[in-house]
N, C-alpha and C positions, 0 to 999 in steps of 0.2 A: 235422495242423497244430495248433499251440497258440496261445493268446492271451497277448500280453505288454502290460504297462502302459508307456507312455512319457510322460514329463512335459514339458511345454513352458511356459515362463514368458518374460514380457517381459524383455529385456535392460536396458530403463530403469528397471526396478524401481519402476514407478509403481503397481503393484497388490500387494495382499496375497494374492492368490489365484493358484493354479497350475491351468493347464488340463489335465486328464486326459483322454486319449482312448484307446480300446482299438483297437489295430491288429493285424492277422493277420501273423504271421511263421512261417516255416518253421523246423522244429528237425530238423536232419540226424541228431542222435543219437538221436531217438525211433523213427526208423525209418518214420514215417508219410510217406506220400506227399500233397503238397500237391494239393488239388483245384483244379480249374479253376473256381472259382466266386468271385463277388464277395461279401465279407462287409461289410455295411454297419456302420460303427463306431456303437457306441452314442452316446446323446446325451452331450455333455460335462457333467462335474459340475465345481463349484467347490469346492476345499478350501482351508483355511488352510495357509499354508505359510511357512517361513522358509528363508533361503539363507545358509549359513556363519554363522548366529546372527544375520542381518540381518532384522528383522521388516519386512516390506513395509508402507508406509504405508497408511491407511485408502482402500478404493475408494469414491471419492465422485463426484458428477456434475461438480463443479469440475475435479478431477484428469483425468476422462475428457476433458472439454472442452478442457483444456490440451494434452492429448496429441494432439488433432486439429487444434490451430491453429498457425499458422506465427508462431513467435517473432520480434519485431522488436528487442527490446531487453530486457536484464535490468539492473536497477539494484540498489541495496543493499536497498531496501525494497519494490520493485514490479517486475513483469514485464509488458512490452507485447506484445500479439498483434494480428495483423490482425484488424479488425472484420468483421462480416457484410456491411456495406455499404461502397462507396468512400468514403473520406474519414472513416471511423470507426476506432477502436482500442479493443481491450479491455484494461482496466487491472486487473492481478492484484495484490492486496495480500498480501504475504509476512508471515511471522512473524519474519523476521530483524530483529534490532536491532543498529545500530552506533553508535560513538560515536568522536570524535577521529580524524575522517577514516578510518574502518573499521579503526582500530588495535584497538579493542575491539569484540568480536562476541559474539553470543548468539542463540539462537532462542527466542523467547517465545511460548508456545502461546496463541492467541487474539488477538494483538496485531493481525494483519491484519484480522480481522474488526471489531474495534473502530474501527480507523482507516477502514475503508471505510464503516461506518454514519455515523461522526462526519463524514468528508469530505463524504458526501452530504448531510448535514444543513446543513452551512455553505454548499455550492455552491448548494443550492436555495434557501436564504435570500438569498444574494447575488443570485441570479437575480430574485428577487421585488422587490428595491430597485433593479434595473435596471443591476447590475454583471455585465457578460458573463462567462461562464465556459466551459470546454470540456466540462462535464458535460452527458450526455444523460439517463442512467438508471443505476439499480443493477440489475445482472443477477441477481446472487445475494448471498450473505454474503461473498464475498471478490472479486467482479469488478464493474467499473463500464464501461458503454459511454460513451466520450468522443470528442469531434471530434479529428480529426488536426490537428496544428498545428506550426508551426515554432517551437521554444522558443528565447527570446531568451537568450543565454548568461550570464544574471546572476540571482543570488539577490537579491531586494528585501527588506530587513529593515527593519521598522518598530519602533521602541524607544520605550516608555512610561516605563520604569523602568531603572535601571542594573543590569545583570547580564551574566555571561559575559564576552565579549571587551572590550566597551566599559569595563567596570569595570578590567580589566588595562590597557587603553591609556592610559586618562585618569585612572587612580588614584581612581576613584569607589567610594564604599561601596556594596555590593550592596543594592538595594532602594531607592536614592535616586530620588525622582521627578524627571524630567527636566523642564525649563522647557516643553517641548512635544514632540510626537512627532517623533523624529529618524529620517529615512529614509536607510538606507546601501545601497550596491551591493557585491556581492562577485561577482568573476569566477568562473564555474563551472568549476572544475578540481580534480578530487581530488588529482592529482599535485603540484599547486602549493599545496594547502591553502585553495582558495577564497579568493584574496587580495582584501582590500578595495580599491576602485577608485573613482575620481572621475567626475564627468561628463565631464571633459576626456579621461580615458582612453577612456570609452564612445564619444565622438564621434571621437576620433582613429583608433580601430581599427574604426570602422564597425559596432560591435555594435547601435547604435540612433541614429536621428537626433534632432534636437531636438523635432520634433513627438511622436515615441515617447516621449521621456523626459518631456514634459509630460503625456502621458497615462498613463504608468506612474506618475508621482507622484500623479496625481489618483485612480487607481485604488487605489493603495496606502493612501493617507489614508481614502478612502471604505471599504475593507475594515477597516481600524482602527477607524473610528467603529462599524462593524456589529458586529464581533467584541467590541470593548470593552462595548457595551451588552448583547450576549447574555450575556456572562460575568458582568458586574456584577450582573445580575438573579438570577444563581444563587450569588452569593457567591464568585466567582473573579476574581482580578486578572489582566488580560492584561498581562504584563510586556513581552514582545516577540514577534514571529513574523516568519516568512518565507514569501514567496510566489514563485512563478514565473509568467512571463508567456509567452503564446504568440502566434504571428501566425496568424490564420485568413484564408485568402484566399477572397474571394467575387467571382468574375468578375476585374475589373480593380481591384478595391478589396481592401484589407485591414483588419481590425481586430484590436485587442488584447484578449486574454481572460486570465482567471486560469486557470492550468493546474496541472498535478501534483495536489496534495492540500493540504488544510487539516485538520490533526489535531494532537493533543498531540505527535506527532514534530516538527511545524513550529512549534509554539507554546510560549512558556514560560509556565506558568500556576501561580499560588499561591493557595491558599486565603486569603481577605481576613482572616479571624479568627485563624487558627493559623499562618499562613505556609507550611503544608504544601505541598510541591511535588507538582504533579499532571501533570507533563510528562516528557519523556525525560531530564531531570536525575535522576530516580529511578534510571535505569539508569547514567548516567554516573558518579554518585557513590555507587552501591551503597546506596540509602536504603530499600530495600524492594522490594515487588512491583510491577512495571511494570504488569501487568494489573489490579491492584487500582487503582491511580492512575487508568488510562485508564476503568476501568469506572465509578468515582466521577464523572468528567467526564460520561459518557454518561448516568448515572443522574440527575444534576442537571439535565441539558439535556432529560431526557424521552425520549432516544433508546432506552434500555433500561428495562424495568419495574423497580420498586424490589424486587419479590419475584418473580423470575422462576419459572415452574413448574419442579418437579423432574423431570428426564428419566425417562420411564418410567411417571409417574403421571398419571392422567386429571385434567383440570382442568374444573371445573364453569363453564360459560358461560351466563349469564343471557339 
């Protein structure tokens, strides 16, 4: 009997490692007679591997946890998994960047981590001033635990300055300050390009009733006040932003909460002094590094240290 090596690797390519185990096999050409004994395989060992030139992604706790969870939904920037408790969802932030209704795509390393940290910062802040959100806690660098909620099929957009689609629709010069914050609603449908809709459309098609619309307007303006103050304090102008609203059912009652995320992906942010763009317009218009822009926002808000330690080097802690 001789010993042969057989390699087995995961077909979903989640891991960079191939599991090698030693198995007994008979060799007819050797003339040896297989003995009637059981050979215990040696302990498996992990070795780096590539398959047809494909380098397997890093083996991380996040990827391992993703493999064990049940996927509920995968969107452009996040993936949702079943949570550990009933009524909870794990929200995983991806590095995918999209623009123009996903016509432009790329993978920006580190984007998901930054959005996760920033969204946690804003959601916690909103909770402290009494604005309900679906956020429960951050699990790790890419995942959040959130409440399961029924998403209202609307994007709620609050505009403080003219930019983007409102400039094109109304012929306003980009950067023009609006007389007051303007709240707009878009129907969430990528195939239709998220069309702008009125409150009449919303009521007619039953997406929300009048009480819901009053609450949504109130929430949107409170979020605007909060975010405007936070960004103004660090020298950033909040041009506009969008949020999503979810319904959380508690017995016979429901309440509306801020859902999805709040990050530079969903906000338009300009440096007050220089006008430098610190949001996804950097990706849309090819203005530079998206992670540098998001990192600058995180640094100013204190979400990231100004001089993070160099990986692999010890840091002295007083």
